[in-house]
N, C-alpha and C positions, 0 to 999 in steps of 0.2 A: 504494500500500500504506500502511495506517495504522500508526502507531507504537502500541506497547502503551498501553492506557488513553486513546487519542485517538480522536476521532470521524472517520469517513470524510469526505472533502472535500465530498460532496454533502449530508451532514447539516449540516456547518458552514456551507455556503452557505445552506441553508434557515434555519438559526438566525440567521445574520447578516441575512437578509432579513425574517424575521418579527419583529413587535414584541412578541408575547406568547408565552411558553413555557409549555406545560402541564407541571406538575410534581406529583409525589406524594412527599412527604418521609417517610422511614422505611420500614420493611418491613411495618408494620401495614396490611393491605389495606383496613381501614376508613377510613383517611385519605383525604380527598377530593382530587381533582385540582383544582389552582388555577392561575390564570394569573399569571405574573410577568414582569418585564422581564429581558432577557438580552443579553449582548454577547459577541462573539468577539474575543479579543486573542491575537496570536501563535499562531493556530490552536488556541486553548484557549477553553473555555467558562466564563464567569463570571456570577455573579448576586450581588445584594445585597439585604438586607432594608431595607424602608422603615420599617416600624413596630416591628419587634423585639418584638411582643407576646408574652406568656407562652406562648401556644399557636400560635406562628408556625411556618412551614416551617423557618426558620433554627434555631430552638431545638430542633425535632424532629431536625434533622440533627446538632446538637451531641450529642444522646443516642444517635442511631442514624444513622450516616452513609450508609446505603444507601437508595436510592429509585429513582424512575423519572422520565424525561422523555418527552414525547409530541411526536413530530415527524411531521406528516402522519398517516399510519395506523400509524406505528411506535411501539411502546413500547420504550424503551431503558433498561436498568438502569444506574444511575450510583452513584458514591460521591462524597460531598461532602468536600472538603479545604479547611480554613480557610486563607486566604492571609495570610502574614506579610510578604511582600515589599512594601516601600513603593514600589519601582519599578513593580511590577505594579499596585498600587492606583492609582497615578497614571495608568497606561495605561488601566485600567478606567474611571476617572473621565472621562478624555478620550473614551473610546469611548461611554459613556453620553451625554455632551454632544453628540457627533456624530450618534448614531443617534436619540436622542429629542429632537428640536429643534423640535417644534411648540409654539405658544404655551402650550397647556395642559400641556405636559411640562416646561417650563423650571424651574418652581419645585420640582418633584419631583426633577429632576436636581441642582439646587443642594443640596437637602436630603440627597440620597443621596451627595453628594460631601463632606459634613461628616463629622467624625471618627466620630460614633456609627454612622452607616450604613457608612461606609468600612471600619470595623473588622469588619463582617460580610461582607466580600468573600470569596466562596466559589467555588472552582473545582469544576466537576462533571466527573468523568472516567468514561469507559465502563468497565464491569466485565464 
């Protein structure tokens, strides 16, 4: 049985396994689905912004915290919560380092562990 606002174990397992998460930020259906990196920490789903561009998924979630993720054939409604806990941010950095460890990933992981990206750490919860 899942806790309120938590994902089922099978969804978490799929998210832990997959390298790219399909996501649509905000409730505007015209927003396109994009792929981003995702990690599971303490049975919770976290994402970070790499670029923080003005029209990024992260900035959209700051204005409209609801959206969707796509896992297999499922569309799952989510709410984005900005993470303030330094402990969780440390765990998320470690999870990115462990999961995205191919030579082409390493520089992105380093950049995403720096303060600028680290401060965009966002938990996605099921709604």
